Backbone as CSV, one residue per row, in Angstrom:
resi,resn,N_x,N_y,N_z,CA_x,CA_y,CA_z,C_x,C_y,C_z
1,UNK,119.588,156.305,105.801,118.829,155.226,106.324,117.459,155.338,105.510
2,UNK,117.177,153.941,105.104,115.693,153.973,104.359,114.595,153.556,105.375
3,UNK,113.748,154.463,105.498,112.506,154.142,106.182,111.573,152.948,105.519
4,UNK,111.597,151.692,106.529,110.917,150.572,105.766,109.684,150.821,106.270
5,UNK,108.796,150.625,105.197,107.009,150.430,105.564,106.853,149.170,106.190
6,UNK,106.343,149.232,107.326,105.782,148.125,107.939,104.921,147.374,107.426
7,UNK,105.176,146.103,107.252,103.845,145.038,106.479,103.850,143.755,107.259
8,UNK,102.566,143.420,107.756,102.020,142.115,108.135,101.157,141.283,107.440
9,UNK,101.737,140.658,106.786,100.868,139.945,105.617,99.283,139.637,106.205
10,UNK,99.075,139.042,107.475,97.961,138.665,108.175,97.579,139.483,109.143
11,UNK,97.961,140.766,109.325,97.445,141.798,110.069,96.552,142.676,109.707
12,UNK,96.008,142.908,108.447,95.224,143.825,108.017,93.715,143.450,107.778
13,UNK,93.287,142.156,108.310,92.117,141.657,107.773,91.017,142.151,108.649
14,UNK,91.303,142.916,109.444,90.449,143.937,110.459,89.973,144.907,109.625
15,UNK,90.899,145.749,108.708,90.513,146.627,108.074,89.475,146.130,106.966
16,UNK,89.498,144.901,106.204,88.594,144.506,105.414,87.344,144.504,105.979
17,UNK,87.483,143.864,107.234,85.958,143.811,108.034,85.266,144.868,108.285
18,UNK,86.122,145.906,108.800,85.507,147.289,109.109,85.047,148.035,107.833
19,UNK,85.546,148.103,106.765,85.143,148.492,105.658,83.982,148.237,105.052
20,UNK,83.905,146.805,105.472,82.340,146.311,104.763,81.352,145.983,105.875
21,UNK,81.863,146.091,106.904,80.650,145.958,107.897,80.646,144.361,108.377
22,UNK,81.618,143.690,108.060,81.706,142.288,108.446,81.864,142.053,110.024
23,UNK,81.442,141.043,110.434,81.986,140.761,111.890,83.264,140.354,112.214
24,UNK,84.014,140.979,113.224,85.392,140.499,113.321,85.426,140.144,114.592
25,UNK,85.845,138.729,115.325,86.348,138.557,116.550,87.662,137.950,116.587
26,UNK,88.374,138.512,115.765,89.995,138.103,115.785,90.210,137.694,114.509
27,UNK,91.503,137.478,114.288,92.291,136.933,112.992,91.674,135.699,112.217
28,UNK,91.070,135.685,111.185,90.629,134.384,110.596,91.669,133.416,110.426
29,UNK,91.396,132.038,109.922,92.381,131.133,110.011,93.009,131.095,108.884
30,UNK,93.969,131.492,108.336,94.704,131.757,106.913,95.884,131.180,107.018
31,UNK,96.314,130.425,106.209,98.092,130.208,105.931,98.219,130.278,104.618
32,UNK,99.811,130.477,104.541,100.438,130.440,103.117,100.945,129.040,103.052
33,UNK,100.642,128.620,101.608,101.287,127.205,101.335,101.979,127.312,99.877
34,UNK,103.077,126.348,99.545,103.570,126.464,98.508,103.433,125.345,97.790
35,UNK,103.545,125.237,96.724,103.358,124.064,95.781,104.240,123.701,94.979
36,UNK,105.174,122.732,94.849,106.619,122.806,93.608,105.460,122.321,92.491
37,UNK,105.876,123.042,91.506,105.170,122.398,90.062,106.332,122.125,88.985
38,UNK,107.506,122.248,89.362,108.198,121.553,88.516,109.553,122.563,87.882
39,UNK,110.732,122.305,87.610,111.623,123.148,87.136,112.136,124.042,88.268
40,UNK,112.013,123.601,89.555,112.322,124.263,90.607,111.472,125.542,90.812
41,UNK,110.482,125.677,90.203,109.551,126.337,90.855,108.376,125.968,91.564
42,UNK,107.766,127.225,92.240,106.780,126.740,93.057,105.657,128.022,92.889
43,UNK,104.563,127.556,93.257,103.547,128.471,93.326,103.002,128.403,94.791
44,UNK,102.563,129.636,95.023,101.929,130.148,96.359,100.551,130.098,96.487
45,UNK,99.931,129.728,97.630,98.616,130.341,98.024,98.210,130.540,99.204
46,UNK,96.758,131.074,99.277,96.317,131.440,100.700,95.230,130.367,101.141
47,UNK,95.313,129.581,101.986,94.437,128.381,102.213,93.561,128.895,103.619
48,UNK,92.326,129.528,103.192,91.276,129.751,104.234,90.497,128.761,104.910
49,UNK,90.830,128.605,106.134,89.882,127.874,106.959,90.789,126.494,107.178
50,UNK,89.830,125.617,107.744,90.470,124.499,108.234,90.279,123.153,107.878
51,UNK,88.905,123.328,106.999,88.715,121.954,105.895,88.951,121.662,104.703
52,UNK,88.535,121.032,104.103,88.821,120.698,102.664,88.453,121.761,101.785
53,UNK,89.184,122.403,101.260,88.680,123.495,100.542,87.590,123.434,99.579
54,UNK,86.640,124.114,99.404,85.520,123.977,98.736,85.464,124.905,97.342
55,UNK,86.197,125.993,97.561,86.546,126.836,96.175,87.796,127.002,96.088
56,UNK,88.113,127.518,94.643,89.268,127.920,94.328,89.203,129.332,93.338
57,UNK,90.048,130.163,94.100,89.742,131.626,93.559,91.227,131.791,92.866
58,UNK,91.037,132.412,91.601,92.004,132.742,90.840,91.800,134.302,90.385
59,UNK,93.045,135.262,90.880,92.838,136.593,90.324,93.213,136.967,89.072
60,UNK,93.256,138.221,88.826,93.280,138.615,87.430,94.897,139.216,87.401
61,UNK,95.271,139.596,86.188,96.744,139.982,85.844,96.949,141.208,86.828
62,UNK,98.300,141.097,87.142,98.524,142.209,88.058,98.386,142.236,89.426
63,UNK,97.230,141.413,89.926,96.908,141.071,91.044,97.278,140.332,91.783
64,UNK,96.874,139.644,93.232,97.436,138.444,93.950,96.310,138.064,94.621
65,UNK,96.500,136.930,95.803,95.442,136.022,96.112,94.972,136.842,97.201
66,UNK,95.236,138.069,97.570,94.717,138.856,98.470,93.735,139.731,97.921
67,UNK,93.614,139.902,96.584,92.415,140.620,96.026,90.885,139.824,96.529
68,UNK,91.275,138.699,96.805,89.911,137.892,97.508,89.643,137.782,98.870
69,UNK,90.434,138.709,99.448,90.459,138.815,101.032,88.725,139.128,101.561
70,UNK,88.372,140.054,101.502,87.177,140.504,101.613,85.883,139.537,101.118
71,UNK,86.113,138.959,100.258,85.263,137.893,99.469,85.505,136.678,100.667
72,UNK,86.558,136.062,100.780,86.919,134.955,101.645,86.287,135.291,103.122
73,UNK,86.665,136.536,103.827,85.942,136.814,104.948,84.380,136.746,104.972
74,UNK,83.690,137.001,103.892,82.486,137.241,103.883,81.724,135.546,103.532
75,UNK,82.510,134.806,103.274,82.403,133.328,102.951,82.554,132.430,104.206
76,UNK,83.273,133.328,105.217,83.475,132.446,106.354,82.372,131.750,106.779
77,UNK,82.521,130.375,107.478,83.534,129.808,107.788,84.088,128.553,106.510
78,UNK,83.417,129.121,105.249,83.759,128.061,104.133,85.331,128.195,103.752
79,UNK,85.925,127.077,103.678,87.087,126.988,103.355,87.606,127.066,101.883
80,UNK,88.511,127.643,101.388,88.891,127.942,100.178,90.531,128.174,100.040
81,UNK,90.640,128.122,98.858,91.919,128.452,98.247,92.038,129.591,97.287
82,UNK,93.188,130.647,97.664,93.099,131.828,96.589,94.791,131.444,96.208
83,UNK,94.939,131.311,94.827,96.234,131.060,94.376,96.783,132.420,93.857
84,UNK,98.024,132.536,94.122,98.716,133.386,93.513,99.482,132.618,92.087
85,UNK,98.793,133.419,91.152,99.191,132.770,89.656,100.626,133.097,89.402
86,UNK,101.312,132.282,88.100,102.674,132.204,88.241,103.223,133.534,87.614
87,UNK,104.183,134.292,88.421,104.753,135.342,88.338,104.307,136.501,89.165
88,UNK,103.203,136.272,89.938,102.585,137.226,90.562,102.383,136.643,92.294
89,UNK,102.095,137.791,92.902,102.209,137.645,94.490,103.543,136.794,94.929
90,UNK,103.427,135.547,95.773,104.417,135.146,96.400,104.878,133.925,95.173
91,UNK,104.140,133.636,94.175,104.600,132.658,93.203,106.006,132.808,92.610
92,UNK,106.620,131.948,92.207,107.765,132.109,91.032,107.596,132.519,89.793
93,UNK,108.429,133.134,89.110,108.334,133.363,87.815,107.612,132.122,87.063
94,UNK,106.718,132.746,86.091,106.730,131.680,84.957,107.501,130.852,84.262
95,UNK,107.468,129.614,83.575,108.529,129.286,82.909,108.554,129.506,81.524
96,UNK,109.773,129.382,80.700,109.649,129.954,79.150,108.693,129.696,78.431
97,UNK,107.739,128.625,78.647,106.767,128.011,77.656,105.748,129.363,77.735
98,UNK,105.386,129.589,78.966,104.452,130.742,79.236,104.675,131.779,78.652
99,UNK,106.161,132.360,78.657,106.480,133.723,78.224,106.528,133.620,76.769
100,UNK,106.838,132.595,76.339,106.870,132.818,74.571,105.909,132.432,74.109
101,UNK,104.959,131.678,74.088,103.974,131.120,73.676,102.269,131.553,74.345
102,UNK,101.670,132.461,73.759,100.511,132.811,74.708,99.305,131.992,74.649
103,UNK,99.541,130.880,73.677,98.506,130.042,73.962,99.011,128.732,74.593
104,UNK,100.001,128.953,75.394,100.692,127.581,75.991,99.489,127.211,76.999
105,UNK,99.670,125.945,77.432,98.631,125.638,78.581,99.473,125.222,79.707
106,UNK,100.815,125.689,79.650,101.820,125.328,80.774,101.364,126.001,82.049
107,UNK,100.964,127.225,82.027,100.451,128.062,83.358,99.080,127.172,83.905
108,UNK,98.331,126.583,82.912,97.203,125.993,83.637,97.662,124.702,84.213
109,UNK,98.750,124.095,83.609,99.260,122.512,84.447,99.966,122.967,85.526
110,UNK,100.302,124.064,85.698,100.951,124.282,87.216,99.973,124.672,87.985
111,UNK,98.650,125.402,87.679,97.795,125.701,88.540,96.970,124.492,88.826
112,UNK,96.969,123.558,87.982,96.143,122.298,88.098,97.091,121.582,89.331
113,UNK,98.219,121.425,89.394,98.890,120.970,90.208,98.799,121.314,91.752
114,UNK,98.396,122.846,91.861,98.415,123.291,93.087,96.988,122.962,93.353
115,UNK,95.835,122.971,92.649,94.689,122.467,92.910,94.430,121.130,93.336
116,UNK,95.289,120.253,92.458,95.324,118.710,92.856,96.029,118.472,94.349
117,UNK,97.261,119.421,94.620,97.502,119.254,95.794,96.908,120.004,97.166
118,UNK,96.009,121.016,96.913,95.465,121.976,97.962,93.923,121.638,98.153
119,UNK,93.384,121.587,97.101,91.966,121.487,96.947,91.269,120.429,95.914
120,UNK,91.719,119.230,96.029,91.396,118.377,94.933,89.925,118.081,94.712
121,UNK,89.180,118.139,95.839,87.836,118.062,95.772,87.010,119.291,95.730
122,UNK,87.482,120.523,95.423,86.604,121.767,95.534,85.355,121.847,94.363
123,UNK,84.465,122.432,94.892,83.099,122.415,94.151,83.116,123.143,92.812
124,UNK,84.052,124.447,92.732,84.066,125.228,91.687,85.286,126.052,91.907
125,UNK,85.793,126.236,90.491,86.752,127.198,90.256,86.411,128.673,89.892
126,UNK,86.937,129.424,90.308,86.350,131.071,90.310,87.706,131.869,89.708
127,UNK,87.527,132.359,88.453,88.344,133.322,87.657,88.119,134.339,87.561
128,UNK,88.995,135.411,87.862,88.445,136.881,87.512,89.625,137.272,86.503
129,UNK,89.221,137.885,85.291,89.734,138.481,84.388,90.985,137.236,83.710
130,UNK,92.361,137.568,83.942,93.226,136.776,83.285,92.974,135.516,84.059
131,UNK,92.734,135.389,85.439,92.433,134.253,85.979,91.233,133.591,85.620
132,UNK,90.530,134.200,84.985,89.053,133.563,84.198,89.506,132.778,82.835
133,UNK,90.495,133.281,82.222,91.347,132.661,81.135,92.124,131.446,81.717
134,UNK,92.548,131.468,82.803,93.346,130.399,83.476,92.692,129.356,84.075
135,UNK,91.455,129.689,84.450,90.401,128.729,85.017,89.643,128.169,83.650
136,UNK,89.295,128.299,82.546,89.126,127.880,81.487,90.185,126.935,80.793
137,UNK,91.441,127.256,81.040,92.390,126.252,80.559,92.589,125.306,81.553
138,UNK,92.508,125.621,82.680,92.439,124.632,83.412,91.357,123.350,83.488
139,UNK,90.266,123.981,82.777,89.048,123.027,82.427,89.570,122.184,81.208
140,UNK,90.524,122.814,80.580,90.792,122.017,79.234,91.990,121.046,79.634
141,UNK,92.997,121.419,80.707,93.944,120.222,80.947,93.651,119.533,82.055
142,UNK,92.688,119.580,82.896,92.238,118.971,84.026,90.601,119.153,84.323
143,UNK,89.670,118.652,83.334,88.294,119.049,83.481,87.691,118.469,84.798
144,UNK,88.544,117.361,85.461,87.837,116.941,86.594,87.651,117.649,87.747
145,UNK,88.822,118.557,87.765,89.279,119.830,88.572,88.308,120.819,88.730
146,UNK,87.682,121.260,87.570,86.380,122.117,87.741,85.141,121.623,87.347
147,UNK,84.555,121.580,88.733,83.084,120.932,88.871,82.155,121.811,88.523
148,UNK,82.547,123.401,88.730,81.558,124.503,88.533,82.767,125.479,88.169
149,UNK,82.385,126.183,87.217,82.889,127.320,86.695,82.373,128.587,86.770
150,UNK,82.941,129.667,87.544,82.566,131.023,87.517,83.592,132.000,87.019
151,UNK,83.096,132.710,86.015,83.939,133.913,85.307,83.747,135.030,85.737
152,UNK,84.429,135.770,86.382,84.338,137.255,86.861,84.681,138.295,85.920
153,UNK,83.781,138.930,85.316,83.783,139.973,84.159,84.793,139.373,83.322
154,UNK,84.588,138.527,82.693,85.809,138.089,81.672,84.932,137.071,80.631
155,UNK,85.257,137.006,79.547,84.853,136.182,78.435,85.758,135.669,77.354
156,UNK,85.865,134.562,76.691,86.570,134.588,75.697,86.022,135.353,74.279
157,UNK,87.222,136.135,73.570,86.905,136.513,72.520,86.529,138.042,72.754
158,UNK,86.766,138.672,74.187,86.324,139.991,74.439,87.093,141.079,73.654
159,UNK,87.021,141.938,73.443,87.354,143.019,72.360,88.462,143.690,73.516
160,UNK,89.568,143.678,72.944,90.713,144.311,73.776,90.614,145.574,73.960
161,UNK,90.180,146.250,73.048,89.832,147.919,73.245,89.124,148.117,74.613
162,UNK,88.103,147.251,74.884,87.476,147.671,75.921,88.309,147.441,77.289
163,UNK,89.375,146.714,77.243,90.140,146.552,78.376,91.293,147.454,78.437
164,UNK,91.535,148.503,77.640,92.344,149.461,77.217,92.868,150.162,78.829
165,UNK,92.105,150.469,79.637,92.328,151.236,80.579,93.090,150.175,81.888
166,UNK,92.925,149.004,81.679,93.610,148.246,82.441,95.027,147.931,82.178
167,UNK,95.170,147.889,80.651,96.756,147.865,80.183,97.384,149.308,80.568
168,UNK,96.760,150.250,80.548,97.400,151.701,80.813,97.669,151.504,82.200
169,UNK,97.185,151.071,83.073,97.623,150.766,84.459,98.795,149.952,84.718
170,UNK,98.525,148.913,84.013,99.663,147.760,84.093,101.004,148.445,83.446
171,UNK,100.879,149.079,82.371,101.860,149.651,81.661,102.470,150.999,82.038
172,UNK,102.845,150.979,83.275,103.416,151.980,84.147,104.824,151.827,84.415
173,UNK,105.576,152.502,85.169,106.870,152.321,85.724,107.137,150.764,86.607
174,UNK,108.117,150.273,86.074,108.398,149.005,87.045,108.687,149.341,88.578
175,UNK,109.137,150.252,88.670,109.502,150.792,90.187,109.086,152.084,90.475
176,UNK,108.853,152.491,91.691,108.218,153.808,91.978,109.196,154.366,93.076
177,UNK,109.734,155.282,93.060,110.684,156.227,94.454,109.998,155.914,95.661
178,UNK,108.868,156.169,95.801,108.273,156.238,97.197,106.767,155.377,96.917
179,UNK,106.281,155.250,98.424,105.234,154.483,98.358,103.996,155.724,98.013
180,UNK,104.247,156.535,98.331,103.186,157.818,97.893,102.836,158.378,96.540
181,UNK,104.069,157.868,95.687,103.666,157.901,94.414,103.204,156.642,93.841
182,UNK,103.515,155.637,94.292,102.766,154.155,93.913,101.349,154.546,94.279
183,UNK,101.129,154.930,95.319,99.561,155.157,95.906,99.005,156.335,94.923
184,UNK,99.757,157.208,94.514,98.733,158.420,93.810,98.620,157.890,92.480
185,UNK,99.398,156.911,91.610,99.135,156.687,90.776,97.701,155.568,90.951
186,UNK,97.867,154.697,91.904,96.764,153.861,92.030,95.741,154.496,92.306
187,UNK,95.606,155.555,93.075,94.371,156.384,93.075,93.688,156.991,91.719
188,UNK,94.629,157.342,91.042,94.189,157.897,89.611,93.658,156.911,88.745
189,UNK,93.847,155.580,88.975,93.086,154.630,88.132,91.905,153.719,88.923
190,UNK,91.818,154.426,90.102,90.716,153.901,90.848,90.109,154.741,91.836
191,UNK,89.469,155.596,91.292,88.892,156.893,91.869,87.836,156.587,93.000
192,UNK,86.995,155.197,92.765,85.728,155.270,93.521,86.434,154.339,94.904
193,UNK,87.507,153.840,94.925,88.036,153.024,95.953,88.468,154.078,97.207
194,UNK,88.316,153.422,98.217,88.600,154.236,99.617,90.392,154.260,99.490
195,UNK,90.914,155.050,100.228,92.318,155.232,100.035,92.747,154.014,101.034
196,UNK,92.213,153.660,102.149,92.699,152.807,103.036,92.598,151.368,102.330
197,UNK,91.673,150.979,101.522,91.711,149.799,100.588,92.896,149.665,99.825
198,UNK,93.179,151.115,98.939,94.369,151.055,98.001,95.395,150.720,99.030
199,UNK,95.871,151.371,99.672,97.009,151.110,101.019,97.366,149.902,100.894
200,UNK,96.019,149.220,101.568,95.919,147.761,101.697,96.341,146.842,100.564
201,UNK,95.893,147.148,99.608,96.028,146.449,98.097,97.682,146.657,97.732
202,UNK,98.212,147.986,97.818,99.715,147.978,97.414,100.673,147.104,98.485
203,UNK,100.190,147.386,99.774,101.125,146.443,100.757,100.942,144.942,100.389
204,UNK,100.204,144.389,99.970,99.967,143.064,99.396,100.458,142.692,98.199
205,UNK,100.861,144.052,97.428,100.904,143.576,95.754,102.113,144.287,95.627
206,UNK,103.052,144.748,96.194,104.190,145.629,95.971,105.064,145.318,97.125
207,UNK,106.721,145.298,96.475,107.598,145.090,97.404,108.283,146.460,97.684
208,UNK,108.993,146.620,98.651,109.797,147.985,98.903,111.471,147.164,98.970
209,UNK,112.260,147.928,97.882,113.253,147.712,97.632,114.198,148.166,98.827
210,UNK,115.442,147.650,98.860,116.655,148.210,100.006,117.000,149.748,99.526
211,UNK,116.688,150.340,98.512,117.125,151.665,98.250,115.555,152.388,98.886
212,UNK,114.588,151.900,99.057,113.387,152.628,99.705,112.278,152.516,98.327
213,UNK,112.755,152.266,97.269,111.514,152.128,96.096,111.129,151.226,96.334
214,UNK,109.696,151.322,95.300,108.579,150.032,95.409,108.477,149.230,93.941
215,UNK,108.682,148.042,93.884,108.225,147.321,92.373,106.927,146.678,92.805
216,UNK,106.084,146.404,91.714,104.970,145.078,91.786,105.574,143.790,91.944
217,UNK,104.895,143.325,92.416,105.164,141.898,92.905,105.298,141.275,91.530
218,UNK,104.411,141.556,90.381,104.428,140.834,89.192,105.177,141.420,88.197
219,UNK,106.043,142.271,88.762,107.131,142.725,87.871,108.509,142.518,88.651
220,UNK,108.384,142.239,89.715,109.855,141.850,90.284,110.793,141.144,89.638
221,UNK,110.329,139.620,88.946,111.251,139.128,88.406,111.816,139.427,87.109
222,UNK,111.002,140.158,86.233,111.235,140.707,85.172,112.402,141.824,85.392
223,UNK,112.222,142.537,86.483,113.248,143.466,86.973,114.603,142.618,87.517
224,UNK,114.589,141.716,88.193,115.769,140.676,88.109,116.150,140.466,86.922
225,UNK,115.443,139.904,85.759,115.674,139.265,84.601,116.159,139.977,84.004
226,UNK,116.131,141.437,83.907,116.495,141.994,82.313,116.810,143.643,83.088
227,UNK,116.826,143.652,84.195,117.331,145.122,84.890,116.145,146.218,84.126
228,UNK,114.784,145.625,83.622,114.055,146.737,83.040,113.473,147.933,83.874
229,UNK,113.497,148.878,82.845,112.735,150.090,83.653,111.277,150.362,83.411
230,UNK,110.810,149.659,82.361,109.430,149.513,81.996,109.044,147.742,82.094
231,UNK,107.526,147.732,82.125,107.111,146.553,82.340,107.157,145.738,80.778
232,UNK,107.451,144.513,81.072,107.148,143.879,79.615,105.665,143.199,79.720
233,UNK,105.262,143.510,78.637,103.544,142.964,78.708,103.570,141.625,78.706
234,UNK,102.588,140.930,79.191,102.449,139.559,79.383,101.906,139.285,78.154
235,UNK,102.129,137.834,77.583,101.437,137.320,76.422,100.033,137.637,76.116
236,UNK,99.276,137.333,77.411,98.042,137.514,77.336,97.553,138.911,76.518
237,UNK,98.445,139.829,76.991,98.062,141.519,76.342,98.655,141.675,74.953
238,UNK,99.122,140.386,74.339,99.644,140.935,73.016,98.944,140.367,71.758
239,UNK,99.061,140.440,70.892,98.470,139.849,69.445,96.949,140.301,68.944
240,UNK,96.250,139.529,68.701,95.042,140.051,67.891,94.107,140.894,68.906
241,UNK,93.226,141.662,67.901,92.389,142.699,68.675,91.384,141.618,69.724
242,UNK,91.127,140.247,69.729,90.389,139.789,70.723,91.183,138.940,71.329
243,UNK,90.762,138.711,72.753,91.416,138.018,73.433,90.963,136.155,73.836
244,UNK,91.481,135.608,73.606,91.276,134.211,73.976,90.003,133.564,73.180
245,UNK,89.770,133.836,71.903,88.535,133.292,71.259,88.589,131.634,70.970
246,UNK,89.885,131.078,71.254,89.940,129.963,71.275,89.329,129.271,72.184
247,UNK,88.983,129.760,73.334,88.700,129.375,74.780,86.912,128.720,74.882
248,UNK,86.486,129.450,73.860,84.868,129.207,73.669,84.747,127.755,73.421
249,UNK,85.520,127.086,72.720,85.095,125.594,72.452,85.291,124.878,74.075
250,UNK,86.300,125.298,74.756,86.504,124.541,76.088,85.331,124.956,76.913
251,UNK,84.537,126.111,76.914,83.339,126.339,77.599,82.043,125.728,77.093
252,UNK,81.927,125.325,75.587,80.956,124.879,75.015,81.107,123.273,75.313
253,UNK,82.291,122.822,75.500,82.291,121.158,75.646,82.477,120.935,77.313
254,UNK,82.798,121.876,77.953,82.868,121.776,79.586,81.425,120.812,80.194
255,UNK,81.538,120.104,80.597,80.541,119.282,81.284,80.211,119.728,82.666
256,UNK,80.020,120.929,83.147,79.781,121.719,84.230,79.198,122.891,84.261
257,UNK,78.187,123.271,85.203,77.602,124.444,85.246,78.597,125.584,85.126
258,UNK,78.054,126.633,84.401,78.963,127.905,84.204,78.194,129.159,84.796
259,UNK,78.669,130.007,85.508,78.226,131.216,85.775,79.063,132.376,85.360
260,UNK,78.490,133.577,84.927,79.248,134.922,84.773,78.526,135.855,85.293
261,UNK,79.610,136.323,86.234,79.403,137.840,86.945,80.153,138.715,86.370
262,UNK,79.076,139.547,85.873,79.512,140.837,84.933,79.323,142.100,85.637
263,UNK,80.251,143.074,85.662,80.454,144.523,86.094,79.713,145.190,85.199
264,UNK,78.597,146.234,85.699,77.844,146.965,84.737,78.356,148.053,84.693
265,UNK,79.293,149.038,85.296,79.856,150.231,85.157,80.674,150.035,83.803
266,UNK,81.025,151.277,83.433,81.583,151.353,82.345,83.452,150.856,82.293
267,UNK,83.559,150.777,83.683,85.091,150.287,83.343,85.087,148.885,83.703
268,UNK,84.047,148.157,83.237,83.813,146.755,83.015,84.554,146.402,81.608
269,UNK,84.853,144.948,81.268,85.588,144.790,79.610,84.481,144.201,79.123
270,UNK,83.439,143.791,79.466,82.309,143.253,78.857,81.353,144.027,78.334
271,UNK,80.515,143.550,77.101,79.485,144.260,76.666,78.144,143.468,76.445
272,UNK,77.110,143.968,76.015,76.025,142.922,75.855,76.174,141.954,74.795
273,UNK,77.102,142.221,73.772,77.228,141.093,72.743,78.199,140.150,73.637
274,UNK,78.888,140.431,74.265,79.912,139.319,74.735,78.936,138.461,75.791
275,UNK,78.091,138.996,76.495,77.020,138.226,77.200,76.386,137.194,76.218
276,UNK,75.494,137.945,75.148,74.806,137.026,74.220,75.538,136.026,73.822
277,UNK,76.729,136.226,73.464,77.569,134.998,72.981,77.676,134.124,73.780
278,UNK,77.576,134.464,75.037,78.016,133.191,75.987,76.751,132.498,76.322
279,UNK,75.649,133.353,76.195,74.091,132.531,76.067,73.888,131.543,74.754
280,UNK,74.316,132.263,73.826,74.208,131.434,72.528,74.905,130.165,72.559
281,UNK,76.478,129.967,73.183,77.150,128.629,73.026,76.732,127.979,74.450
282,UNK,76.292,128.597,75.585,76.031,127.956,76.693,74.524,128.367,77.142
283,UNK,73.545,128.057,76.677,72.076,128.547,77.272,71.625,128.417,78.481
284,UNK,72.459,127.341,78.901,72.119,126.917,80.360,73.003,127.673,81.244
285,UNK,73.964,128.818,81.053,74.493,129.678,81.720,73.969,130.663,82.748
286,UNK,74.577,130.718,83.650,73.747,131.719,84.827,74.686,133.021,84.536
287,UNK,73.650,134.199,84.586,74.327,135.428,84.283,73.964,136.150,85.461
288,UNK,74.775,136.899,86.247,74.470,137.998,87.174,75.220,139.208,86.999
289,UNK,74.558,140.257,87.153,74.748,141.634,87.015,75.306,142.297,88.169
290,UNK,76.026,143.131,88.314,76.794,143.608,89.561,76.529,145.171,89.094
291,UNK,75.434,145.835,89.286,75.107,147.518,88.925,76.406,148.246,89.083
292,UNK,76.919,148.075,90.569,78.135,149.108,90.782,79.318,148.687,90.943
293,UNK,79.489,147.549,90.348,80.887,147.157,90.102,81.352,147.308,88.353
294,UNK,82.768,147.497,88.667,83.424,147.430,87.197,84.132,146.127,87.033
295,UNK,85.366,146.210,86.502,85.890,144.810,86.072,86.366,144.224,87.260
296,UNK,86.678,144.774,88.062,87.186,144.039,89.755,86.029,143.828,90.609
297,UNK,85.196,142.937,90.458,83.872,142.867,91.060,84.359,142.589,92.661
298,UNK,85.091,141.903,92.614,85.889,141.395,93.881,85.887,142.570,94.956
299,UNK,86.591,143.723,94.254,87.032,145.088,95.103,85.995,145.888,94.989
300,UNK,84.727,145.865,94.030,83.942,146.888,93.910,82.776,146.490,94.638
301,UNK,82.460,145.374,94.537,81.161,144.725,95.637,81.515,143.333,96.091
302,UNK,82.188,143.168,96.893,82.624,141.724,97.532,81.682,141.196,98.133
303,UNK,81.001,141.518,98.940,79.732,141.112,99.757,78.884,140.287,98.832
304,UNK,78.323,141.330,97.631,77.387,140.617,96.784,77.838,139.553,95.942
305,UNK,79.338,139.672,95.531,79.886,138.435,94.837,79.917,137.333,95.466
306,UNK,80.036,137.209,96.842,80.386,136.187,97.826,79.005,135.509,97.768
307,UNK,78.165,136.377,97.910,76.545,135.853,98.085,76.394,135.054,96.765
308,UNK,76.569,135.574,95.414,76.153,135.092,94.380,76.875,133.983,94.123
309,UNK,78.246,133.600,94.438,79.065,132.533,94.290,78.399,131.531,95.365
310,UNK,78.008,131.822,96.608,77.540,131.114,97.608,76.220,130.371,97.261
311,UNK,75.389,131.252,96.427,74.519,130.623,95.679,74.482,129.485,94.781
312,UNK,75.539,129.858,93.938,75.781,128.947,92.600,76.332,127.808,93.153
313,UNK,77.195,127.779,94.396,77.959,126.672,94.721,77.498,126.343,96.387
314,UNK,76.104,125.572,96.432,75.783,125.565,97.528,76.346,124.483,98.582
């Protein structure tokens, strides 16, 4: 008999509140929505609040919409949408174009459909890491949907070597025999995070299989497709030494305010030269530094990130 680890997707918000000293008077208004994007596929999203969403949040590679939970709670009652990117969270797998062509805009077209359905009047799109690249691509295929752009620790042309630690974490086994082994690996790569936050993150981002083992949600469809025992690198992680240099042109031409939120710890992926390049190409861009944050600012300094976004998108 396999012992199933209990999981209530909407039953953990009190932990976020307690960890960061946020007021908590009961479960927030959050619902899960699904949007058909074509080819028999759907993308999933978390809708926060009851009004017309004012923000769209796009997570990084290997993450899911729940990575924004504390940020969303800090911004209450502001309504927003946090999207599960293709192949992540509760969303269906990417289509073949996204898998075979690193420069494909198919994923951005999918996300644009979600924004059009759930948050057509959103004042800003916020993208972290791979979600930042996705936000830029959305600005290319549907610029009317990106009225303001917030990039969280990511810029076009970043040196792939500076993101090596992220690749090492993602390039682990597809499945883990137990929750404890999955937790132990996660702790090794996130030594500054509390164990409770890591447990919460795993419950949101992994599935327990019938035999008791665990698989990351962003790897589950690869496991189903190929019976893989090792992860298949996503297209964004392959190729040239720099990531997404072609996206600079989109940022230069985008008729919308831009803000960069940059983590300043050594586990950030950006360097001074990346920031300088942004200022050269977009002198009007606002840059905010987060001294105690690495790459995942939403996990390291969520309250400060929420405040910065709130100031940029009044």
